[in-house]
RODO-2510 file (C-alpha; in nm, 4 decimals, decimal comma):
residues 449
     n   res          X          Y          Z
     1     m    -2,2040   -11,0299   -14,5771
     2     s    -2,1995   -10,6629   -14,6722
     3     k    -2,5067   -10,4855   -14,8033
     4     k    -2,3342   -10,4246   -15,1397
     5     i    -2,2661   -10,7946   -15,1925
     6     l    -2,6175   -10,8852   -15,0838
     7     l    -2,7659   -10,6313   -15,3265
     8     i    -2,5636   -10,7663   -15,6183
     9     l    -2,6591   -11,1253   -15,5330
    10     i    -3,0252   -11,0261   -15,5269
    11     l    -2,9877   -10,8676   -15,8715
    12     f    -2,8265   -11,1825   -16,0086
    13     i    -3,0850   -11,4108   -15,8544
    14     s    -3,3712   -11,1996   -15,9870
    15     g    -3,2149   -11,1933   -16,3346
    16     f    -3,1590   -11,5691   -16,3258
    17     v    -3,5129   -11,6373   -16,2087
    18     s    -3,6586   -11,4247   -16,4887
    19     q    -3,4440   -11,6079   -16,7414
    20     a    -3,5303   -11,9483   -16,5977
    21     q    -3,8981   -11,8589   -16,6120
    22     g    -3,8598   -11,7542   -16,9773
    23     l    -3,6764   -12,0789   -17,0526
    24     f    -3,9486   -12,2851   -16,8819
    25     e    -4,2172   -12,1021   -17,0757
    26     s    -4,0384   -12,1623   -17,4053
    27     i    -4,0171   -12,5337   -17,3278
    28     t    -4,3763   -12,5789   -17,2151
    29     s    -4,5370   -12,3610   -17,4819
    30     d    -4,5648   -12,4026   -17,8566
    31     r    -4,2374   -12,2825   -18,0066
    32     d    -4,2154   -12,1142   -18,3435
    33     d    -3,9813   -12,2307   -18,6190
    34     s    -3,7008   -11,9973   -18,5037
    35     d    -3,6733   -12,1868   -18,1736
    36     d    -3,5968   -12,5087   -18,3633
    37     t    -3,3280   -12,3636   -18,5836
    38     s    -2,9747   -12,4693   -18,5068
    39     s    -2,6355   -12,3736   -18,6414
    40     f    -2,2783   -12,4905   -18,6118
    41     v    -1,9847   -12,2663   -18,6996
    42     l    -1,6265   -12,3878   -18,6878
    43     n    -1,3248   -12,1806   -18,7830
    44     g    -0,9690   -12,1213   -18,6780
    45     y    -0,6192   -12,0438   -18,7965
    46     a    -0,2559   -12,1455   -18,7975
    47     r     0,0167   -11,8854   -18,7687
    48     g     0,3803   -11,8229   -18,7060
    49     s     0,5128   -11,5197   -18,5177
    50     a     0,8607   -11,3854   -18,4458
    51     y     0,9400   -11,0946   -18,2124
    52     g     1,2826   -10,9807   -18,1015
    53     g     1,5628   -10,7298   -18,0964
    54     s     1,5568   -10,5966   -17,7390
    55     d     1,8645   -10,5334   -17,5258
    56     g     1,7830   -10,8381   -17,3160
    57     y     1,6688   -11,0836   -17,5837
    58     d     1,7655   -11,1349   -17,9451
    59     f     1,4566   -11,3573   -17,9753
    60     t     1,1845   -11,2483   -17,7352
    61     t     0,9136   -11,4796   -17,8725
    62     l     0,9263   -11,7326   -18,1557
    63     f     0,6270   -11,9618   -18,1860
    64     g     0,3792   -12,1452   -18,4025
    65     e     0,0146   -12,1544   -18,3001
    66     f    -0,2994   -12,3417   -18,3987
    67     a    -0,6422   -12,2130   -18,2937
    68     l    -0,9840   -12,3747   -18,3184
    69     q    -1,2985   -12,1723   -18,2539
    70     g    -1,6505   -12,3078   -18,2551
    71     r    -2,0036   -12,1952   -18,1854
    72     v    -2,3126   -12,4133   -18,1660
    73     s    -2,6600   -12,2666   -18,1210
    74     r    -3,0122   -12,4011   -18,1065
    75     g    -3,3063   -12,1752   -18,0439
    76     k    -3,2239   -11,9516   -17,7500
    77     t    -2,9233   -12,1459   -17,6254
    78     f    -2,5669   -12,1585   -17,7542
    79     f    -2,2103   -12,2226   -17,6492
    80     h    -1,8814   -12,0780   -17,7673
    81     g    -1,5302   -12,2179   -17,7443
    82     d    -1,1837   -12,0951   -17,8429
    83     v    -0,8792   -12,3202   -17,7897
    84     r    -0,5227   -12,2260   -17,8826
    85     i    -0,2105   -12,4400   -17,8834
    86     r     0,1311   -12,2808   -17,9275
    87     e     0,4869   -12,4059   -17,9059
    88     g     0,8055   -12,2073   -17,9188
    89     l     1,0490   -11,9830   -17,7392
    90     f     0,9244   -11,7322   -17,4807
    91     f     1,1928   -11,5221   -17,3072
    92     d     1,4527   -11,7971   -17,3598
    93     e     1,2170   -12,0673   -17,2274
    94     r     1,0979   -12,3437   -17,4592
    95     q     0,7283   -12,4022   -17,3869
    96     t     0,4224   -12,5797   -17,5199
    97     i     0,1128   -12,3900   -17,4089
    98     v    -0,2501   -12,4990   -17,4314
    99     e    -0,4759   -12,1980   -17,3726
   100     l    -0,8517   -12,2110   -17,3302
   101     k    -0,9163   -11,8591   -17,4528
   102     e    -1,2931   -11,8756   -17,4032
   103     a    -1,5498   -12,1442   -17,3237
   104     y    -1,8980   -12,0548   -17,2082
   105     a    -2,2618   -12,1580   -17,2353
   106     a    -2,5420   -11,9070   -17,2763
   107     y    -2,9167   -11,8561   -17,2880
   108     r    -3,0433   -11,5536   -17,4773
   109     g    -3,4073   -11,4574   -17,4417
   110     e    -3,6132   -11,1683   -17,5689
   111     n    -3,5226   -10,9279   -17,2875
   112     s    -3,2574   -11,1103   -17,0873
   113     s    -2,9495   -11,3241   -17,1356
   114     f    -2,7391   -11,5440   -16,9125
   115     y    -2,3766   -11,6541   -16,9671
   116     i    -2,1513   -11,8760   -16,7590
   117     g    -1,7941   -11,9900   -16,8235
   118     n    -1,4592   -11,8491   -16,9313
   119     q    -1,5258   -11,5150   -17,1000
   120     i    -1,3513   -11,1984   -17,2140
   121     v    -1,5491   -10,8849   -17,1258
   122     s    -1,4360   -10,5358   -17,2265
   123     w    -1,5999   -10,2191   -17,0971
   124     g    -1,5402    -9,8605   -17,2054
   125     r    -1,5536    -9,6575   -17,5258
   126     t    -1,2113    -9,4951   -17,5545
   127     d    -0,9212    -9,6429   -17,7497
   128     g    -0,6346    -9,8208   -17,5735
   129     f    -0,6846    -9,6603   -17,2308
   130     n    -1,0093    -9,7599   -17,0554
   131     p    -1,0381    -9,6567   -16,6884
   132     t    -1,3716    -9,8434   -16,6536
   133     d    -1,2411   -10,1705   -16,8028
   134     n    -1,1635   -10,3585   -16,4812
   135     i    -1,2938   -10,7052   -16,5688
   136     t    -1,0436   -10,8596   -16,8090
   137     p    -0,6801   -10,9328   -16,7150
   138     h    -0,4023   -10,8967   -16,9718
   139     d    -0,0899   -11,0931   -17,0541
   140     y     0,1387   -10,7959   -17,1161
   141     f     0,4341   -11,0241   -17,1894
   142     f     0,2688   -11,2209   -17,4708
   143     l     0,4148   -11,0314   -17,7661
   144     t     0,2453   -11,0710   -18,1047
   145     p     0,1310   -10,8429   -18,3900
   146     d    -0,2271   -10,8562   -18,2540
   147     h    -0,2807   -10,6672   -17,9268
   148     d    -0,6043   -10,8602   -17,8595
   149     d    -0,3905   -11,1697   -17,8024
   150     q    -0,3036   -11,0213   -17,4630
   151     l    -0,6630   -11,0410   -17,3413
   152     m    -0,7184   -11,3177   -17,0850
   153     s    -1,0467   -11,4767   -16,9865
   154     n    -1,2078   -11,5001   -16,6436
   155     f    -1,4585   -11,7522   -16,5189
   156     i    -1,7605   -11,5227   -16,5170
   157     i    -2,1293   -11,5464   -16,4359
   158     r    -2,2962   -11,2801   -16,6460
   159     s    -2,6517   -11,1601   -16,6890
   160     k    -2,7898   -10,8961   -16,9257
   161     v    -3,1321   -10,7379   -16,8891
   162     r    -3,2696   -10,5259   -17,1752
   163     f    -3,5246   -10,2699   -17,0569
   164     t    -3,5615   -10,1133   -17,4021
   165     p    -3,3821   -10,1651   -17,7350
   166     s    -3,1446    -9,8859   -17,6307
   167     a    -3,1018    -9,9547   -17,2565
   168     e    -2,9328   -10,2631   -17,1115
   169     l    -2,8092   -10,3632   -16,7654
   170     d    -2,4973   -10,5819   -16,7593
   171     l    -2,4296   -10,7709   -16,4338
   172     i    -2,1075   -10,9651   -16,3773
   173     a    -1,9782   -11,1883   -16,0983
   174     i    -1,6164   -11,3112   -16,0907
   175     p    -1,6046   -11,5891   -15,8275
   176     v    -1,2250   -11,6330   -15,8394
   177     f    -0,9728   -11,3577   -15,9103
   178     n    -0,7439   -11,3980   -16,2117
   179     k    -0,4425   -11,1667   -16,2338
   180     s    -0,2772   -11,0038   -16,5307
   181     n     0,0638   -11,1370   -16,6249
   182     y     0,3565   -10,9120   -16,5284
   183     r     0,7045   -11,0580   -16,5447
   184     y     0,8621   -10,8524   -16,2682
   185     d     1,1186   -11,1307   -16,2379
   186     l     1,2596   -11,0257   -16,5775
   187     f     1,3391   -10,6743   -16,4539
   188     d     1,6882   -10,5924   -16,3334
   189     m     1,6306   -10,4841   -15,9728
   190     g     1,9964   -10,5155   -15,8740
   191     g     2,2227   -10,8098   -15,8026
   192     n     2,1030   -10,8500   -15,4424
   193     a     1,7305   -10,8474   -15,5195
   194     h     1,4954   -11,1144   -15,6512
   195     f     1,1232   -11,1908   -15,6707
   196     s     0,9673   -11,4779   -15,4787
   197     e     0,6663   -11,6763   -15,5986
   198     t     0,3415   -11,4802   -15,6079
   199     v     0,0705   -11,5889   -15,3650
   200     m    -0,2825   -11,5464   -15,5000
   201     p    -0,5726   -11,4296   -15,2787
   202     d    -0,7801   -11,7001   -15,1106
   203     k    -1,0600   -11,8414   -15,3230
   204     t    -1,3428   -11,7185   -15,1027
   205     l    -1,6681   -11,5301   -15,1567
   206     k    -1,5344   -11,2145   -14,9932
   207     n    -1,2532   -11,2080   -15,2506
   208     s    -1,4907   -11,2393   -15,5459
   209     g    -1,5383   -10,9530   -15,7884
   210     f    -1,8652   -10,7901   -15,8934
   211     g    -1,9529   -10,5435   -16,1653
   212     a    -2,2573   -10,3667   -16,3037
   213     r    -2,2931   -10,1491   -16,6124
   214     m    -2,5985    -9,9603   -16,7343
   215     n    -2,5456    -9,9001   -17,1043
   216     f    -2,7446    -9,6724   -17,3350
   217     e    -2,7193    -9,6752   -17,7150
   218     l    -2,9178    -9,3790   -17,8483
   219     p    -2,9161    -9,2398   -18,2041
   220     a    -2,7455    -8,9201   -18,0899
   221     i    -2,5090    -9,0599   -17,8246
   222     g    -2,3941    -9,3772   -17,6556
   223     f    -2,3036    -9,3737   -17,2852
   224     s    -2,2904    -9,5898   -16,9759
   225     f    -2,2501    -9,5859   -16,5985
   226     s    -2,0563    -9,8664   -16,4355
   227     y    -1,9379    -9,9967   -16,0992
   228     f    -1,6723   -10,2540   -16,0082
   229     r    -1,5744   -10,4029   -15,6741
   230     g    -1,2923   -10,6515   -15,6385
   231     y    -0,9219   -10,7082   -15,6904
   232     d    -0,7518   -10,4959   -15,9537
   233     t    -0,5829   -10,7004   -16,2271
   234     f    -0,3191   -10,4236   -16,2407
   235     y    -0,0890   -10,4719   -15,9401
   236     g     0,2425   -10,3724   -15,7880
   237     f     0,4910   -10,5378   -15,5526
   238     r     0,6292   -10,5011   -15,2028
   239     v     0,9343   -10,5917   -14,9970
   240     e     0,8816   -10,9378   -14,8502
   241     n     1,2093   -10,9830   -14,6630
   242     i     1,5472   -10,8144   -14,6066
   243     d     1,8569   -11,0040   -14,4951
   244     i     2,1612   -10,7989   -14,4020
   245     l     2,3974   -11,0777   -14,2947
   246     p     2,5979   -11,2627   -14,4093
   247     e     2,5311   -11,0529   -14,7218
   248     l     2,2559   -10,8199   -14,8355
   249     n     1,9584   -11,0017   -14,9870
   250     i     1,6260   -10,8365   -15,0750
   251     e     1,3164   -11,0418   -15,1509
   252     y     1,0254   -10,8830   -15,3387
   253     v     0,6810   -11,0298   -15,4016
   254     a     0,3985   -10,9167   -15,6305
   255     d     0,0839   -10,8420   -15,4325
   256     f    -0,2776   -10,7460   -15,4994
   257     y    -0,5295   -10,4985   -15,3680
   258     k    -0,9044   -10,4429   -15,3714
   259     k    -1,0770   -10,1356   -15,5023
   260     n    -1,4202    -9,9882   -15,5639
   261     t    -1,4580    -9,8123   -15,8984
   262     p    -1,7625    -9,6192   -16,0190
   263     g    -1,7209    -9,4882   -16,3726
   264     a    -1,8838    -9,3510   -16,6854
   265     d    -1,8117    -9,3288   -17,0576
   266     f    -1,9654    -9,1808   -17,3713
   267     a    -1,9286    -9,1636   -17,7499
   268     l    -2,0793    -8,8620   -17,9270
   269     p    -2,0889    -8,8410   -18,3097
   270     v    -2,0490    -8,4824   -18,4323
   271     n    -2,0697    -8,4392   -18,8105
   272     n    -1,7903    -8,6621   -18,9441
   273     s    -1,6144    -8,6972   -18,6079
   274     i    -1,6616    -8,8911   -18,2849
   275     i    -1,5855    -8,7454   -17,9427
   276     r    -1,5216    -9,0049   -17,6741
   277     g    -1,4698    -8,9780   -17,3012
   278     e    -1,4202    -9,2042   -17,0014
   279     l    -1,3912    -9,1365   -16,6290
   280     a    -1,3380    -9,3585   -16,3232
   281     y    -1,2835    -9,3039   -15,9522
   282     n    -1,0644    -9,5751   -15,7977
   283     h    -1,1167    -9,6008   -15,4226
   284     t    -0,8537    -9,7949   -15,2260
   285     k    -0,7751    -9,8486   -14,8565
   286     d    -0,4628    -9,9078   -14,6450
   287     y    -0,2398    -9,7420   -14,9037
   288     e    -0,0493    -9,5464   -14,6371
   289     q     0,1009    -9,8660   -14,4931
   290     n     0,1389   -10,0710   -14,8136
   291     m     0,3629    -9,9683   -15,1023
   292     h     0,1859   -10,2038   -15,3464
   293     i    -0,1508   -10,0300   -15,2975
   294     p    -0,1955    -9,7051   -15,4930
   295     n    -0,3648    -9,3970   -15,3534
   296     p    -0,7268    -9,3371   -15,4529
   297     d    -0,7305    -9,1566   -15,7857
   298     i    -0,9480    -9,0228   -16,0652
   299     s    -0,8516    -9,1491   -16,4108
   300     y    -0,9925    -8,9855   -16,7227
   301     v    -0,9570    -9,0009   -17,1007
   302     a    -1,0851    -8,7622   -17,3679
   303     g    -1,0553    -8,8558   -17,7347
   304     f    -1,1324    -8,7229   -18,0805
   305     e    -1,1675    -8,9443   -18,3892
   306     r    -1,1982    -8,8251   -18,7487
   307     n    -1,1291    -8,9453   -19,1015
   308     i    -0,8844    -8,6946   -19,2538
   309     f    -0,7848    -8,7566   -19,6172
   310     n    -0,8774    -9,1254   -19,5731
   311     i    -0,6589    -9,1475   -19,2629
   312     i    -0,8512    -9,2583   -18,9541
   313     s    -0,7020    -9,0266   -18,6918
   314     i    -0,7479    -9,0679   -18,3170
   315     v    -0,6099    -8,8159   -18,0686
   316     q    -0,6493    -8,8760   -17,6953
   317     y    -0,5587    -8,7026   -17,3730
   318     v    -0,4985    -8,9420   -17,0818
   319     g    -0,4955    -8,7979   -16,7304
   320     k    -0,4892    -8,8985   -16,3660
   321     y    -0,5395    -8,7082   -16,0407
   322     t    -0,3958    -8,8709   -15,7269
   323     i    -0,5987    -8,8113   -15,4114
   324     n    -0,4207    -8,7501   -15,0770
   325     y    -0,0922    -8,7183   -15,2630
   326     e     0,2225    -8,6656   -15,0582
   327     k     0,5644    -8,6384   -15,2177
   328     l     0,7848    -8,9341   -15,1373
   329     q     1,0875    -8,8175   -14,9407
   330     k     1,4212    -8,9734   -15,0241
   331     p     1,6153    -9,0844   -14,7126
   332     v     1,9071    -8,8610   -14,6141
   333     i     2,2485    -8,9885   -14,5036
   334     p     2,2511    -8,9505   -14,1238
   335     d     2,4762    -8,7115   -13,9424
   336     p     2,6693    -8,8345   -13,7575
   337     p     2,7036    -9,1545   -13,9660
   338     d     2,7236    -9,4020   -13,6788
   339     t     2,6568    -9,7741   -13,7202
   340     d     2,2932    -9,7726   -13,6012
   341     n     2,1969    -9,4694   -13,8079
   342     m     2,3658    -9,6049   -14,1188
   343     m     2,1854    -9,9363   -14,0753
   344     q     1,8490    -9,7579   -14,0550
   345     y     1,9423    -9,5457   -14,3561
   346     a     2,0164    -9,8612   -14,5572
   347     i     1,6796   -10,0132   -14,4657
   348     d     1,4990    -9,6877   -14,5493
   349     m     1,6662    -9,6793   -14,8915
   350     i     1,5741   -10,0441   -14,9571
   351     n     1,2091    -9,9529   -14,8959
   352     y     1,2271    -9,6181   -15,0769
   353     e     1,3349    -9,7534   -15,4165
   354     p     1,0508   -10,0079   -15,4651
   355     e     0,7925    -9,7659   -15,3249
   356     l     0,9053    -9,5055   -15,5805
   357     f     0,8889    -9,7645   -15,8589
   358     n     0,5357    -9,8641   -15,7539
   359     r     0,4306    -9,5018   -15,7846
   360     k     0,5750    -9,4969   -16,1345
   361     i     0,3827    -9,8137   -16,2233
   362     f     0,0571    -9,6568   -16,1040
   363     q     0,1489    -9,3173   -16,2562
   364     q     0,1244    -9,1537   -15,9150
   365     q     0,4767    -9,0144   -15,8865
   366     e     0,3148    -8,6695   -15,9161
   367     k    -0,0253    -8,5375   -15,8079
   368     f    -0,1326    -8,4955   -16,1718
   369     n    -0,0277    -8,7182   -16,4589
   370     h    -0,0725    -8,6013   -16,8196
   371     a    -0,0226    -8,7989   -17,1405
   372     v    -0,1283    -8,7847   -17,5055
   373     m    -0,1800    -9,0632   -17,7581
   374     v    -0,2144    -9,0429   -18,1375
   375     t    -0,3157    -9,3267   -18,3704
   376     l    -0,3166    -9,2983   -18,7512
   377     n    -0,4531    -9,5722   -18,9783
   378     r    -0,4650    -9,5752   -19,3583
   379     s    -0,5797    -9,8460   -19,6016
   380     f    -0,4362    -9,8890   -19,9504
   381     a    -0,5101   -10,0979   -20,2600
   382     y    -0,8795   -10,1394   -20,1832
   383     e    -0,8120   -10,2288   -19,8177
   384     v    -0,5609   -10,4987   -19,9067
   385     i    -0,2879   -10,3158   -19,7122
   386     d    -0,3355   -10,1409   -19,3772
   387     v    -0,0678    -9,9132   -19,2334
   388     e    -0,0900    -9,7947   -18,8718
   389     l     0,1251    -9,5681   -18,6595
   390     s     0,0608    -9,5164   -18,2877
   391     g     0,2475    -9,2862   -18,0543
   392     y     0,2186    -9,2230   -17,6798
   393     y     0,3954    -8,9540   -17,4791
   394     n     0,3703    -8,9125   -17,1033
   395     i     0,4249    -8,5425   -17,0396
   396     t     0,4723    -8,5915   -16,6650
   397     s     0,7302    -8,8723   -16,6709
   398     e     0,8779    -8,7876   -17,0151
   399     e     0,8331    -9,1434   -17,1435
   400     y     0,7228    -9,2304   -17,4937
   401     l     0,6192    -9,5267   -17,7072
   402     i     0,6082    -9,5679   -18,0867
   403     r     0,4322    -9,8544   -18,2686
   404     p     0,4431    -9,8691   -18,6496
   405     g     0,2763   -10,1651   -18,8203
   406     i     0,1633   -10,2946   -19,1582
   407     t    -0,0909   -10,5663   -19,2415
   408     w    -0,1068   -10,7185   -19,5899
   409     r    -0,4013   -10,9385   -19,6886
   410     l    -0,2360   -11,1536   -19,9530
   411     t    -0,5518   -11,3598   -20,0077
   412     d    -0,8849   -11,3999   -19,8295
   413     e    -0,7225   -11,6610   -19,6057
   414     l    -0,3595   -11,5451   -19,5836
   415     t    -0,2420   -11,2364   -19,3907
   416     a     0,1115   -11,1105   -19,3287
   417     q     0,2111   -10,8551   -19,0637
   418     a     0,5257   -10,6649   -18,9700
   419     g     0,6052   -10,3802   -18,7346
   420     a     0,7794   -10,2736   -18,4168
   421     s     0,7163   -10,1556   -18,0615
   422     l     0,9647    -9,9136   -17,9059
   423     m     0,9443    -9,7517   -17,5629
   424     y     1,1930    -9,5188   -17,3982
   425     g     1,2204    -9,3013   -17,0895
   426     k     1,4547    -9,1518   -16,8366
   427     e     1,6948    -9,3811   -16,6534
   428     s     1,5128    -9,6099   -16,4057
   429     s     1,1719    -9,5116   -16,5433
   430     v     0,9168    -9,7848   -16,6169
   431     y     0,9616    -9,7503   -16,9942
   432     d     1,3392    -9,7483   -16,9584
   433     m     1,3370   -10,0786   -16,7693
   434     a     1,0522   -10,2389   -16,9669
   435     g     1,1975   -10,1282   -17,2994
   436     k     1,5125   -10,3305   -17,2380
   437     i     1,2885   -10,6389   -17,2412
   438     l     0,9901   -10,5536   -17,4607
   439     n     1,1360   -10,3372   -17,7377
   440     g     1,1706   -10,5034   -18,0750
   441     a     1,0409   -10,5745   -18,4231
   442     y     0,7989   -10,8461   -18,5271
   443     v     0,6869   -11,0414   -18,8334
   444     g     0,3979   -11,2829   -18,8591
   445     m     0,1869   -11,4794   -19,1033
   446     k    -0,1599   -11,6270   -19,0469
   447     v    -0,3741   -11,8650   -19,2509
   448     s    -0,7407   -11,8639   -19,1480
   449     f    -1,0204   -12,1037   -19,2336
***
């Protein structure tokens, strides 16, 4: 067992022991009235959602969903549950899906807390792009008006230790890796190529993930320092097998990689504005021999938020620096073009194309990657109607995304939404290929209780 893993286990054990001691003391001592108070909260919603209009699908998703969310607390203990049931059409497949969004039990003491179960944990202070947020996987192919629907839970053991009212240590263990959902099989990789079934990493201690975050919330500034070790939920793919005879057949498979990521973030109020920043160093190994593993890189985001004429305006710069970058060389037709050389050229090209696409996925096709994002939000009619427009432009790859949307609160319980998501890029770029599947307009209606 490595020293890093041993250190993290010691931290968790010490935090658990302190919490267990506090729990024992609360049981064996006279409790005040607050310890005996209990509460039960039950809410949920029913909704319908339609999304479609891409080149590949007239109806990308059409579904009805029922959600039930509950929270029961007594004294210093509580549990939270969120169950969702949906039925409908998803990329031309009729499915009934039961999703346990979250389900965890918790103990919350004066200076420490302990949580265990399926949880969604988000780190970072910038908007949309969070280099330090490595805990929660996403279902990028679950298309709805609400982007938070794409968040997926992990089984997590979590402990929080509060040193002062403004300083808190957050410790997280992820025993079993859970991947984000990428439908590479929906991409058109050519008539002779297909994706085989993904094989998940072994469910062992050495494949577990660990994270720690020291967070400070001061009157003048909020900031944190974090560290993550484990499998990245954001992954690429590799060539699994190539058959030349009797006809060309290329088999791809999605694959995963480990990384170590120290990071930091901050939010600084300045007059009527907020300046935000986030930075992370992603350290990887064996990337020279594996196309699905990105180079080590430094990812960073700088943002500015201000209310201008009642329009909440957010402007962000998103950047990445790729360490040990070497330009990928495209294979050259051999001279002379004999049989052996042409065969090797064909194999080199088969490996070149997916390796180039992986670099595009990880935004490492160039040494530096630059992008900007703008989000504008305006409320009307005493916050009954919200209008939002988001735009993203990658200066390096010349790809862009536009997301207009409107939310109308018809009553306290009834909400209607409509909008679109459109992404475009050069031929064979990530946005060009993804846009053929994910572009479209949406409408939805939700009744909450």
